[in-house]
C-alpha positions in Angstrom: 26.9 -44.4 9.5 23.6 -44.7 7.8 23.0 -42.7 4.7 20.2 -40.1 4.8 17.0 -41.2 3.0 15.2 -39.1 0.3 11.5 -39.0 -0.4 9.8 -37.2 -3.3 6.1 -36.3 -3.6 5.5 -35.4 -7.2 2.1 -33.8 -7.3 0.0 -31.9 -9.8 0.9 -28.5 -8.5 4.1 -29.0 -6.4 7.1 -31.3 -6.2 8.6 -31.9 -2.8 12.0 -33.4 -1.9 12.5 -34.4 1.7 15.9 -35.7 2.9 16.1 -36.9 6.5 18.2 -38.9 8.9 17.2 -42.5 9.5 15.9 -42.6 13.1 12.4 -44.0 12.6 11.1 -42.5 15.8 12.5 -39.0 15.3 13.8 -38.4 11.7 15.6 -35.1 11.5 15.0 -33.0 8.4 18.2 -32.2 6.5 16.5 -30.6 3.4 13.0 -29.9 2.3 12.6 -28.4 -1.2 9.2 -27.3 -2.4 8.9 -26.4 -6.1 5.7 -25.0 -7.6 6.0 -27.0 -10.8 2.3 -26.7 -11.8 2.5 -29.9 -13.8 -1.2 -29.8 -14.5 -1.4 -26.2 -15.7 -3.3 -25.8 -18.9 -3.7 -29.6 -19.4 -5.0 -31.4 -16.4 -8.6 -31.6 -17.6 -7.4 -32.4 -21.1 -5.4 -35.4 -19.9 -2.0 -34.1 -21.0 1.0 -32.4 -19.5 1.7 -29.3 -21.5 5.2 -28.8 -23.0 6.2 -25.9 -20.6 4.9 -27.8 -17.6 6.7 -30.9 -18.7 10.0 -28.9 -19.0 9.5 -27.4 -15.5 9.0 -30.8 -14.1 12.1 -32.3 -15.8 14.2 -29.3 -14.6 13.0 -29.8 -11.1 13.9 -33.5 -11.1 17.4 -32.5 -12.2 17.6 -30.2 -9.3 16.4 -32.9 -6.9 18.9 -35.4 -8.3 21.7 -32.9 -7.6 20.6 -32.5 -4.0 20.3 -36.3 -3.5 23.8 -36.7 -4.8 25.1 -33.9 -2.6 23.7 -35.6 0.5 24.7 -39.0 -0.7 21.1 -40.1 0.1 19.8 -43.6 -0.3 17.4 -45.3 -0.5 15.4 -42.9 -2.6 11.6 -43.0 -3.1 9.8 -40.9 -5.7 6.0 -41.1 -5.5 3.7 -39.6 -8.3 0.0 -39.0 -7.9 -2.9 -37.7 -10.0 -1.2 -35.7 -12.8 1.2 -38.5 -13.8 -1.3 -41.3 -13.4 -4.0 -39.6 -15.4 -2.2 -37.9 -18.3 -1.4 -39.5 -21.7 2.2 -38.4 -21.6 2.8 -39.1 -17.9 4.8 -42.2 -18.8 7.0 -40.2 -21.2 7.8 -37.9 -18.2 8.6 -40.9 -16.0 10.8 -42.4 -18.7 12.8 -39.2 -19.3 13.4 -38.7 -15.6 14.8 -42.2 -15.3 17.0 -41.7 -18.4 18.3 -38.3 -17.2 18.7 -38.8 -13.5 18.4 -42.5 -12.7 15.4 -41.7 -10.4 12.6 -44.3 -10.7 9.2 -42.8 -10.2 6.5 -45.0 -8.7 2.9 -44.0 -9.7 0.5 -44.9 -7.0 -3.3 -45.2 -7.1 -5.7 -43.2 -5.0 -6.1 -45.9 -2.4 -2.3 -46.0 -1.8 -2.2 -42.2 -1.8 -4.8 -42.1 1.0 -3.0 -44.8 3.0 0.2 -42.8 2.9 -1.6 -39.6 3.8 -3.2 -41.3 6.8 0.2 -42.6 8.0 1.7 -39.1 7.6 -1.1 -37.4 9.5 -1.0 -40.0 12.2 2.8 -39.4 12.7 2.0 -35.7 13.4 0.2 -36.9 16.6 -3.1 -35.1 15.9 -5.4 -38.1 15.6 -7.5 -39.2 18.6 -10.1 -41.9 19.3 -12.8 -39.7 17.8 -13.9 -40.2 14.2 -12.0 -37.7 12.0 -12.1 -36.9 8.3 -8.7 -36.1 6.8 -8.9 -34.1 3.6 -5.8 -33.8 1.4 -6.6 -31.3 -1.4 -4.1 -31.7 -4.2 -4.1 -30.2 -7.7 -5.5 -33.3 -9.4 -7.2 -35.3 -6.7 -8.7 -35.0 -3.3 -8.3 -37.8 -0.8 -10.9 -38.2 1.9 -10.1 -40.5 4.8 -12.5 -41.3 7.7 -10.4 -42.6 10.5 -9.2 -42.4 14.1 -5.9 -43.1 15.8 -6.5 -46.8 15.5 -6.9 -46.9 11.8 -8.7 -46.1 8.6 -12.5 -46.7 8.5 -13.0 -45.6 4.9 -11.0 -43.9 2.3 -11.4 -42.8 -1.4 -9.6 -40.5 -3.8 -11.7 -38.3 -6.1 -10.4 -36.5 -9.2 -11.7 -33.2 -8.0 -8.4 -31.4 -7.2 -7.9 -27.7 -7.0 -6.3 -27.4 -10.5 -9.2 -29.3 -12.0 -11.8 -27.2 -10.2 -10.1 -23.9 -11.0 -10.0 -24.8 -14.7 -13.7 -25.7 -14.7 -15.2 -23.0 -12.4 -12.8 -20.2 -11.5 -12.7 -18.4 -14.9 -13.5 -15.0 -13.5 -12.2 -13.1 -10.4 -13.7 -12.8 -7.9 -15.4 -16.1 -8.5 -19.0 -15.4 -9.5 -21.9 -16.7 -7.3 -23.3 -18.8 -10.0 -19.9 -20.5 -10.5 -19.9 -21.3 -6.8 -23.3 -22.9 -7.1 -22.1 -24.9 -10.1 -19.0 -26.1 -8.3 -21.1 -27.2 -5.3 -23.5 -29.1 -7.6 -20.5 -30.7 -9.3 -19.3 -31.9 -5.9 -22.8 -33.1 -5.0 -22.5 -35.3 -8.1 -19.0 -36.5 -7.5 -18.8 -37.0 -3.8 -21.9 -39.1 -3.2 -19.8 -42.1 -1.9 -18.2 -39.9 0.8 -21.5 -38.8 2.2 -23.0 -42.2 2.1 -20.1 -43.7 4.0 -20.0 -40.8 6.5 -23.5 -41.9 7.7 -21.9 -44.8 9.4 -19.5 -42.7 11.4 -20.2 -39.6 13.6 -17.4 -37.4 12.4 -16.2 -35.0 15.1 -13.3 -33.2 13.4 -11.8 -32.3 10.0 -8.0 -32.3 9.5 -6.6 -30.7 6.4 -3.2 -32.2 5.5 -0.5 -29.6 4.7 -0.8 -27.7 1.4 -3.3 -24.9 1.5 -4.1 -25.6 5.1 -0.6 -24.3 5.9 -1.6 -21.1 4.1 -4.8 -20.8 6.2 -2.7 -21.2 9.4 -0.1 -18.7 8.3 -2.5 -16.0 7.2 -4.5 -16.3 10.5 -1.5 -16.1 12.7 0.1 -13.2 10.8 -3.1 -11.3 11.0 -3.1 -11.7 14.7 0.4 -10.2 14.8 2.0 -13.5 15.8 5.4 -14.7 14.7 4.8 -17.9 12.7 7.2 -20.7 11.7 5.6 -23.6 10.0 8.7 -25.8 10.6 8.2 -25.3 14.4 4.9 -27.1 14.5 3.4 -30.5 13.5 -0.3 -29.6 13.7 -2.6 -26.7 14.7 -6.2 -26.3 15.7 -8.2 -23.5 14.1 -10.7 -21.3 15.8 -13.9 -22.2 13.9 -15.1 -18.6 13.6 -11.8 -17.3 12.5 -11.5 -20.1 9.9 -15.0 -19.5 8.5 -14.4 -15.7 8.3 -11.1 -16.2 6.5 -12.4 -18.7 3.9 -15.4 -16.5 3.2 -13.2 -13.5 2.7 -10.9 -15.4 0.4 -13.8 -16.6 -1.8 -15.1 -13.1 -2.1 -11.6 -11.5 -2.8 -9.9 -10.4 -6.0 -6.6 -11.8 -7.3 -4.9 -8.6 -6.3 -6.3 -8.7 -2.7 -5.1 -12.3 -2.3 -1.7 -11.5 -3.8 -1.2 -8.7 -1.2 -2.2 -10.9 1.7 0.7 -11.9 3.9 1.1 -15.6 4.2 -0.3 -16.6 0.7 2.5 -17.9 -1.5 2.2 -17.2 -5.3 1.3 -20.8 -6.1 -1.8 -20.6 -3.9 -3.0 -17.0 -4.6 -5.8 -18.4 -6.9 -6.0 -22.0 -5.8 -6.9 -20.9 -2.3 -10.4 -19.9 -3.5 -11.5 -23.4 -4.6 -9.8 -25.0 -1.6 -11.8 -22.7 0.6 -15.0 -23.7 -1.2 -14.3 -27.5 -1.0 -13.5 -27.3 2.7 -16.5 -25.2 3.6 -18.7 -27.5 1.4 -17.6 -30.6 3.3 -17.9 -28.9 6.7 -21.5 -27.9 5.9 -22.5 -31.3 4.5 -21.1 -33.2 7.5 -21.9 -30.5 10.1 -18.3 -30.2 11.3 -17.1 -27.2 13.4 -13.8 -28.6 14.6 -11.0 -28.0 12.1 -7.3 -28.6 12.3 -4.2 -28.7 10.1 -1.5 -31.3 10.0 1.9 -30.3 8.6 2.5 -34.0 7.8 1.0 -35.6 4.7 1.9 -38.1 2.0 5.7 -37.6 2.0 5.9 -38.1 5.7 3.8 -41.3 5.3 6.2 -42.6 2.7 9.1 -41.6 4.9 7.7 -43.6 7.8 7.3 -46.7 5.7 10.8 -46.3 4.2 12.4 -45.9 7.6 10.6 -48.9 9.0 12.0 -51.0 6.2 15.5 -49.8 6.9 15.5 -51.0 10.5 
């Protein structure tokens, strides 16, 4: 009998562990752990993992190693992104994890990250023959992928993730109007290549991959009085008016109002503001009104590749 496989997505805000069966066409989830490590907290724009964040990360990797052993999973793939590739002590973290747990962490560049995200979103079944822009908003970086069901047309990773933008622009709550303007001007400066490339493709749809887009979906469904189970779906289409009204409300809200909103987990109570602003900014720039959410992202893309290699 084939052993289960284990995939880890070690991001700037969250660490994920996904353990599944080995059927490449229909892998069954055995375990999904989601840990709000906040590896970039207090240091992401300084290029360092702060000691308390470092310790949280190490403790989480010990927890993951115990679960991998419990399931006797193998092969094991651990992928690290922005925080570990851009911090001066990222290698120290990787080396300690290897010493303590035996888990070898692979740090990937933004291009590889975007490729895995595309494969994950594609596996959710929500891509069509229309040109689509996938947005994956992490804590350290944001990946933009112009694509369709046949493949990637253009992709790039930008170091404008939610933790970085919070640190720069969301110092007061609610976020002041002048800070919103400064954030948009910052994105104007940083995202030029995206808008230049988008001129070559009439983009019909925006797909947000997992993360905060799951929060948008859960809040909207709960406010409608609907039962909502994220694990029961692979993707979801938003009503454009509902989506714009929610994001506008979140941007204007206080920390306390967001914390009391059903469907917003503690990790995203503040981060959801800059995520809303990035998303609305891109929608406005590219004149997009069709927005969806994919539950699948980088870890599912890594899983697809891992399972295909096991055949």
